[in-house]
C-alpha positions in Angstrom: -0.1 -0.1 -0.3 3.2 2.4 0.2 2.4 3.7 4.4 4.0 3.6 7.0 2.8 1.3 10.0 1.2 5.1 11.6 -0.7 5.6 9.0 -2.1 1.4 8.5 -3.4 1.5 11.9 -4.9 5.3 12.5 -8.6 4.2 12.6 -9.6 7.8 11.2 -7.8 7.0 7.9 -8.4 3.1 7.6 -10.9 0.0 8.7 -9.8 -3.7 8.2 -13.0 -5.0 7.9 -13.1 -8.9 7.2 -15.5 -11.3 5.6 -16.0 -13.4 8.8 -15.9 -12.3 12.2 -15.0 -15.3 13.7 -12.4 -18.1 12.9 -13.6 -20.7 10.7 -11.5 -23.3 11.4 -9.2 -25.0 8.9 -9.7 -27.5 6.0 -7.7 -30.8 5.9 -4.9 -29.4 3.7 -4.5 -26.5 6.7 -6.2 -23.9 5.0 -8.6 -21.7 6.4 -12.3 -22.8 6.0 -14.1 -20.1 3.7 -15.9 -17.2 6.2 -19.0 -18.5 8.1 -22.3 -16.9 5.6 -24.1 -15.8 8.9 -21.0 -14.1 10.1 -20.9 -12.1 6.4 -24.9 -11.9 7.0 -24.6 -10.4 10.5 -21.6 -8.2 10.5 -20.3 -7.4 6.8 -23.7 -5.9 5.6 -23.7 -3.7 9.1 -20.4 -2.4 8.6 -20.4 -1.1 5.6 -23.7 0.9 6.0 -22.3 2.3 8.9 -19.8 3.9 7.0 -21.1 5.3 3.7 -17.5 7.3 3.7 -16.0 4.5 2.1 -14.3 5.3 -1.3 -12.0 2.5 -1.8 -12.2 -1.0 -0.7 -9.5 -3.4 -1.2 -11.1 -7.0 -1.8 -8.3 -9.0 -0.5 -8.8 -12.9 -1.4 -11.8 -14.7 -3.0 -13.8 -14.6 -0.6 -14.1 -10.5 -0.5 -13.8 -10.2 -4.7 -17.3 -12.4 -5.0 -19.1 -10.0 -2.3 -17.5 -7.0 -3.8 -17.8 -8.0 -7.2 -20.2 -10.4 -7.3 -21.2 -11.3 -11.2 -18.2 -9.5 -12.2 -15.6 -11.2 -10.7 -14.1 -13.4 -13.5 -13.1 -17.2 -13.7 -10.3 -17.1 -11.1 -8.8 -15.0 -8.7 -5.7 -14.2 -11.2 -8.0 -13.3 -13.7 -10.6 -11.2 -11.4 -7.0 -9.3 -10.1 -5.4 -8.7 -13.8 -8.4 -7.2 -14.4 -8.4 -4.9 -11.6 -7.7 -2.0 -13.6 -11.0 -2.2 -15.9 -13.1 -2.6 -12.6 -11.0 0.6 -10.9 -12.3 2.1 -13.9 -15.9 1.3 -14.3 -16.7 1.1 -10.5 -18.8 3.5 -8.9 -18.1 4.2 -5.0 -17.0 3.1 -3.1 -14.3 1.8 -6.0 -13.5 -1.8 -5.6 -9.4 -2.9 -5.9 -9.2 -6.6 -6.3 -6.2 -8.3 -4.8 -4.7 -11.6 -3.7 -4.3 -12.3 0.0 -0.7 -11.3 1.0 -0.2 -14.7 3.3 3.0 -16.7 2.5 0.9 -19.0 0.9 0.9 -16.9 -2.1 4.5 -16.4 -2.8 4.2 -18.8 -5.7 1.6 -16.6 -7.1 3.4 -13.6 -6.8 6.2 -15.0 -8.9 4.0 -16.5 -11.3 2.5 -12.9 -11.9 5.2 -10.9 -12.5 2.6 -8.5 -14.1 0.7 -8.0 -10.4 4.1 -5.7 -9.5 4.3 -3.9 -12.4 0.9 -2.9 -13.1 -1.3 -3.4 -10.3 0.7 -2.4 -6.9 1.6 1.3 -8.7 -2.0 1.9 -9.1 -2.5 0.5 -5.9 -0.1 2.5 -3.9 -1.2 5.6 -6.2 -4.6 5.1 -5.1 -3.7 5.0 -1.4 -1.8 7.6 -1.1 -5.0 9.8 -3.2 -7.3 9.0 -0.4 -5.1 9.4 2.2 -4.6 13.4 0.7 -8.2 14.0 0.8 -9.1 12.6 3.5 -6.1 14.3 5.6 
């Protein structure tokens, strides 16, 4: 995102809103299970309704992308992230920028998709800075 720790944790600037508000447990391979639907329905919609000033949503991972982009989402996370510029240009407020989850498990994905660092990260950093300047 191109910001320092202090800015990242400034609650007046950034909200970190998980898809589920409870840990869903692990699958057989040790990965997290999907967010529990009752948690998403109960909390996620309420939080976004309570914060109409949100202008930028970073949809991190496939579950967030499914929720925030709906039928606009592509067949895979990779295709969805690759189309980030199109989503960005075509969305209303809040604008949605799809991103891969920043997990250590995605190291191979990042190596396989060098376009992400070249094309998407600069867009992310530019938009975060633009929103921070207008918010402060």
